[in-house]
N, C-alpha and C positions, 0 to 999 in steps of 0.2 A: 543333706538335700542331695546333692549330687548321687549317692549312692542309693537314696530313694529312687531318684528317678531311672537310673541304671538296672535297678531291681524291678519296676515298673515294665520297662521297655523288654527285658528278658521275658516277662510273661506273657508278651504280646506274640499273635502268631504271624506269619509272614503276612499279609494281607494289612492287619492292623498296623504293624512295624511300618510299612510301606506310606500308609496312610498318615502315619503320624511324622514319619520323615516330611512329607511333602507339607504337611501343615506348619511344622517349624519354617521349612524353607521360605513359605510364604510369610507366616507373621512375622518371620524377623529378617525380611529381604536379604535371604541367603541365594547364594548361586548355585548350591550343589547338595543334593540329598546324601551324597557320598562324605563331602566335607564334614557335612552334621553329625553323621554317624560315626565316621573316624574320628573327628577332632572334639564332639561336644560328648557323645553318649561315651566311646570306648575311651576315648582319652581323658576323659573326665573334666575337661576343659569347658564347662558350660557357664558362659557369663552369668556373673551373680544376679543379675538384674533382671534376667529371663528365667531363672529357677523356677519362681513361683507361678508364673503362667503357663511354664512346659509342665507341670505337676498337676494343673487344672486342666490342660488338654490330656494329657496322658491318662487322668482319671476317667475322663468322661470316654476316649476311646475304649479304654478296656471294659467301661459299663458296656458300651455297645457290643463290644466282643462278647462280654459273657451272654447278653441277651439274645445276640444269633444263636451262639452255642445253644443255649436254652431251648430256643425256637425249633432249631433242627431234632433236638432230643424228643420233643412234643410230638413232632410230625412223623417221627420214625413209628 
């Protein structure tokens, strides 16, 4: 599941990535988005009990990102 989370994170644009890190920080009562990115995402040390919820959060954020991208294309 860790690799799936990393893959989803890599598909996020900068805005979505920052939103994802802030969501994780709030959801899991962490002190720093940088620590989450460095230790959990890049380091692959995501606590197992949090992984299903992180997948859910990332899937939802990616859906919103795709919707926003499609909305921009329609307005052009």
